[in-house]
C-alpha positions in Angstrom: -11.6 6.6 17.8 -8.1 6.4 19.7 -5.1 5.6 17.6 -4.9 1.9 17.3 -1.7 0.0 18.2 0.8 -1.3 15.6 0.8 -5.1 15.0 3.5 -7.4 16.8 6.8 -7.2 15.0 7.5 -10.9 14.9 5.7 -11.5 11.6 2.9 -13.6 13.2 0.1 -11.4 11.7 -0.7 -10.1 8.1 -1.6 -6.7 7.6 -5.3 -7.7 6.7 -5.4 -9.8 9.9 -4.3 -6.7 11.9 -6.6 -4.2 10.1 -9.5 -6.8 10.8 -8.7 -6.7 14.4 -8.7 -3.0 14.7 -11.9 -2.7 12.8 -13.3 -4.2 15.9 -12.4 -1.4 18.2 -15.0 0.8 19.8 -15.6 4.0 17.5 -13.6 2.8 14.3 -14.7 4.6 11.4 -14.7 2.7 8.2 -12.6 4.2 5.4 -12.7 2.6 1.7 -9.4 4.1 0.7 -7.5 2.8 3.8 -9.0 -0.7 3.3 -8.0 -0.8 -0.3 -4.5 0.3 0.7 -4.5 -2.6 3.2 -5.6 -5.2 0.4 -2.6 -4.0 -1.6 -0.2 -4.1 1.4 -1.5 -7.7 2.4 -1.0 -8.9 -1.3 2.5 -7.5 -1.2 3.0 -9.0 2.4 2.2 -12.6 1.1 4.5 -12.1 -2.1 7.5 -11.1 0.0 7.0 -13.9 2.5 6.7 -16.4 -0.4 9.8 -14.8 -2.0 11.8 -15.3 1.0 10.7 -19.0 1.4 11.5 -19.6 -2.3 14.8 -17.6 -2.4 15.8 -19.9 0.7 15.1 -23.0 -1.1 16.9 -21.9 -4.4 20.0 -20.7 -2.2 22.9 -23.1 -2.9 20.8 -25.3 -5.2 20.4 -23.5 -8.4 21.5 -20.4 -10.3 17.8 -19.5 -10.5 16.1 -17.2 -8.3 12.5 -15.9 -7.9 11.7 -12.6 -9.3 11.5 -9.8 -6.7 8.0 -8.3 -5.9 7.4 -4.9 -7.1 7.0 -2.2 -4.3 4.2 0.3 -3.7 3.8 4.1 -4.1 1.0 5.1 -1.6 0.1 8.8 -2.1 -2.8 11.1 -0.9 -3.7 14.2 1.1 -2.4 14.9 4.5 -3.5 13.1 7.5 -5.0 10.0 5.7 -3.2 7.5 7.4 -0.5 6.6 4.9 2.3 6.5 7.2 0.5 4.5 9.9 -0.4 1.7 7.4 3.3 1.6 6.1 4.5 1.4 9.6 1.9 -1.4 10.2 3.3 -3.3 7.2 6.7 -2.8 8.2 5.9 -4.3 11.6 4.0 -7.4 9.9 6.8 -8.2 7.7 9.2 -11.1 9.2 12.4 -9.7 7.4 15.7 -8.8 9.2 16.9 -6.7 6.2 14.3 -4.1 6.3 14.4 -0.5 7.1 11.9 2.4 7.8 13.0 6.2 7.4 12.0 9.5 6.6 12.9 10.8 3.2 14.8 13.6 4.6 16.7 11.3 6.9 17.2 9.0 4.1 18.8 11.8 1.8 21.0 13.1 4.5 22.6 9.5 4.8 22.9 9.4 0.8 25.2 12.7 0.9 26.9 11.5 4.0 27.6 8.0 2.4 28.7 9.6 -1.0 31.2 11.6 0.9 32.6 8.7 2.9 32.9 6.9 -0.7 34.9 9.6 -2.6 37.5 7.0 -3.3 35.3 4.8 -5.3 35.2 5.2 -9.0 31.3 5.7 -8.7 30.4 6.8 -5.2 26.5 6.4 -6.0 26.9 3.0 -7.2 29.0 1.9 -4.4 26.5 3.4 -1.9 23.6 1.5 -3.8 25.5 -1.8 -3.2 26.1 -1.0 0.5 22.4 -0.2 1.1 21.3 -3.5 -0.9 23.5 -5.5 1.3 21.6 -4.6 4.4 18.2 -3.8 3.0 15.7 -5.9 1.1 12.7 -3.7 2.1 13.2 -0.1 2.1 10.3 2.1 3.5 10.6 5.9 2.6 8.1 8.1 4.3 7.1 11.6 2.9 8.8 11.0 -0.5 9.1 14.5 -2.0 11.8 16.3 -4.0 12.4 20.1 -3.7 16.3 20.1 -4.4 17.9 20.0 -7.5 20.8 18.0 -5.9 18.4 15.5 -4.6 16.6 15.4 -7.8 19.8 14.6 -9.9 20.9 11.9 -7.3 17.6 10.1 -6.9 17.4 8.8 -10.5 20.7 6.7 -10.5 20.2 5.8 -7.1 16.7 4.4 -7.2 17.6 2.7 -10.6 20.5 0.9 -9.0 18.7 -0.2 -5.9 16.0 -1.6 -8.0 18.5 -3.5 -10.0 19.9 -5.0 -6.8 16.6 -6.3 -5.7 15.6 -3.7 -3.1 11.8 -3.4 -2.9 10.7 0.1 -2.2 7.6 1.2 -0.4 7.0 4.9 -0.3 4.2 7.5 1.0 3.9 10.8 -0.4 1.4 13.7 -0.7 1.9 13.7 -4.5 1.2 11.4 -7.5 4.6 10.5 -9.3 3.6 13.1 -11.9 3.4 15.6 -9.2 6.7 15.4 -7.7 9.4 18.3 -8.1 6.7 20.4 -9.7 8.4 23.7 -11.6 11.6 22.6 -10.2 15.0 23.5 -11.7 15.9 21.4 -14.8 12.7 19.2 -14.0 13.0 17.5 -17.6 15.9 15.8 -16.1 13.7 14.4 -13.5 11.2 13.1 -15.8 12.8 9.7 -16.3 13.0 9.1 -12.5 9.1 9.7 -12.4 8.6 7.0 -15.3 10.8 4.8 -13.2 8.6 4.9 -10.1 5.7 4.5 -12.4 7.2 1.4 -14.2 8.6 -0.2 -10.9 6.1 0.5 -8.3 2.3 0.1 -8.0 0.8 3.5 -7.6 -2.1 3.7 -5.2 -4.1 6.9 -4.4 -5.5 7.2 -0.8 -8.0 10.3 -0.5 -11.4 11.4 -0.1 -11.5 10.7 3.7 -11.1 12.4 7.2 -7.7 14.1 8.3 -7.3 11.8 11.6 -4.5 14.3 12.7 -7.3 16.7 13.8 -8.6 14.7 16.5 -7.9 14.9 20.5 -6.1 18.4 20.5 -4.3 18.9 24.0 -6.2 21.3 26.2 -3.4 23.9 26.6 -2.5 25.0 23.0 1.2 25.0 22.4 1.1 27.3 19.2 0.2 30.7 20.3 -1.2 33.4 18.0 -0.9 37.1 18.3 -1.2 39.8 15.7 -0.3 43.0 17.7 2.5 44.0 20.1 0.6 43.4 23.1 -0.3 39.8 22.3 3.2 39.2 21.4 4.2 40.5 24.6 1.8 38.1 26.6 2.9 35.3 24.5 6.7 35.9 25.2 5.9 35.8 28.8 4.0 32.5 28.6 6.8 30.9 26.7 9.5 32.1 29.1 7.4 30.6 32.0 7.0 27.1 30.0 10.5 27.1 29.3 11.5 27.6 33.0 9.1 24.9 33.7 10.3 22.3 31.2 14.1 23.0 31.7 13.5 22.4 35.5 16.6 24.4 36.6 19.0 23.0 33.8 19.0 26.5 31.8 22.6 27.5 30.6 23.9 30.7 30.1 25.1 30.1 26.6 24.0 32.6 23.5 24.6 30.0 20.9 24.2 26.2 20.0 26.7 24.7 17.8 25.2 22.9 14.9 27.5 21.0 12.3 30.3 23.5 13.1 28.4 26.7 13.1 26.9 28.7 15.8 23.2 29.5 15.8 22.0 32.2 18.4 19.5 31.0 20.8 17.1 32.9 23.2 17.3 30.0 25.8 19.1 26.8 26.0 19.1 23.8 28.6 20.0 20.1 28.6 16.6 19.0 27.2 15.0 22.2 25.4 16.2 25.0 23.1 14.5 28.1 22.1 15.1 30.0 18.9 14.0 33.0 17.1 12.3 32.2 13.7 14.7 34.5 11.8 17.7 32.7 13.2 16.4 29.3 12.4 14.5 29.7 9.0 15.9 33.0 7.9 19.5 31.9 7.4 21.2 29.5 5.1 20.3 26.2 6.9 20.0 22.8 5.5 17.7 19.8 6.5 20.9 18.4 8.0 21.0 21.2 10.6 17.5 20.6 11.6 18.2 16.9 12.0 21.0 17.7 14.4 18.7 19.9 16.5 15.7 17.4 16.4 18.1 14.6 17.5 19.6 16.7 20.5 16.6 18.3 22.0 13.3 16.7 22.8 11.5 20.1 23.0 12.1 23.1 20.7 10.6 26.5 21.2 10.0 28.8 18.0 9.1 32.4 18.5 7.8 35.2 16.1 6.9 33.0 13.1 5.5 35.7 10.7 2.9 35.9 7.9 4.8 34.8 4.8 4.3 35.7 1.2 6.1 35.2 -2.1 9.0 37.0 -1.1 9.6 34.9 1.9 9.6 31.6 -0.2 13.0 30.7 1.0 12.2 31.0 4.8 8.8 29.2 4.1 10.7 26.3 2.4 12.9 26.0 5.3 10.2 26.2 7.9 8.5 23.4 5.9 11.9 21.5 6.2 12.0 22.1 10.0 8.4 21.0 10.7 8.9 17.9 8.7 11.9 16.8 10.6 10.9 17.7 14.1 7.5 15.8 13.3 9.4 12.8 12.2 11.6 12.7 15.2 8.6 13.3 17.7 10.1 16.6 18.9 7.6 18.6 20.9 7.2 22.1 19.3 6.2 25.1 21.4 5.8 28.2 19.2 4.4 31.5 18.8 3.2 33.4 15.4 1.5 36.3 13.8 -1.1 33.9 12.2 -2.7 30.6 12.6 -0.9 27.8 10.7 -3.2 27.9 7.9 -2.7 31.6 7.4 1.2 31.6 7.7 1.9 31.0 4.2 -1.2 31.3 2.3 0.1 32.8 -0.9 3.6 32.3 -2.6 5.9 29.8 -4.4 4.9 26.2 -3.4 2.2 27.5 -0.9 0.0 24.7 -1.9 2.5 22.5 -0.5 2.0 24.0 3.0 -1.0 22.0 3.4 1.4 19.2 4.9 2.9 21.5 7.5 -0.5 22.9 8.7 -1.7 19.4 9.3 1.3 18.6 11.1 1.4 21.6 13.2 -2.1 20.6 14.2 -1.3 16.9 15.1 1.6 18.1 17.2 -0.6 19.5 19.6 -2.5 16.5 20.1 -2.1 14.1 23.2 -1.3 11.2 20.9 1.8 12.9 19.5 2.9 14.6 22.9 3.1 11.0 24.4 5.4 9.7 21.6 8.9 8.9 22.5 11.4 11.2 21.2 14.0 10.1 18.4 17.4 10.6 19.3 19.3 8.6 16.7 22.2 10.1 14.9 22.3 10.1 11.1 24.3 7.0 10.1 24.2 4.6 7.2 
């Protein structure tokens, strides 16, 4: 079945009404886990619509206010349609104060916002108040924690947002108890896990097909070669593709400036940039660096992705960040590697989390993904 369209964004259709409509499409494959998730999302949709109506009636007439509905924590394996269902719910809800954002982008905004509020007595609480003023519903996609700084910030921030009436819906590949596994000072993150379990309804979506593995493009954009001859052939193909995509706009510049630092490039043009893996994932780069690149270039070339083992854990982690950011911003990736995606990082620290990266690399070669519009927005609160 081709990817169904999202519902209209005017709030005229509930999630269940939309889902019943796409079930009638030719080739629709019934999915019990998705149907159960739609039931939960539809219930929350009705609660939020009623909450808005009741709150408007109370406003100006009483000190009382209706209770804010609880949100939802939707988790399951890669490619199960979690993000698509959350986006459908977001489109259905007739709210102005709503926000849908990838977790990486959200945390980049949080760090930026705290820096801008350093004059406040408590920048984090001031930031939560700012977010709550503009956001009743916050949809966070791909919630996962792999950084000690984020882990320490999230607890207080999420608690403050709940106290200010923000409703959270989040998708994740992990159950709450599986967040930040083996992380530094994880015991300090356990209260955050309990907070999520207490304030959100946890729903597991699994035991289904990975919908990302359908309709792969005819010409693979992820080239694999395990010897020098194959690498040379792939390098030539990448060079030809770059010239075709850049369409004569190639610039003779050896670096690209990212957040005040120069990163070496193999090629650069106004709409495409080519990096060596070692330059982009081997150095001390943060997620914000990848966000900057993703917003500026609709197409990114990445060559010589190696097989990685336990001793390459840092590079593998940065590669995971990179793919997450490129994927969420609909950046087209053209790459060459020494192994297929499922063999790039088979053993090592957090290699089990690499399944998300494998699935995304597969989807990024599909016609559906390649037709998506590039996201070029800047990171702002």
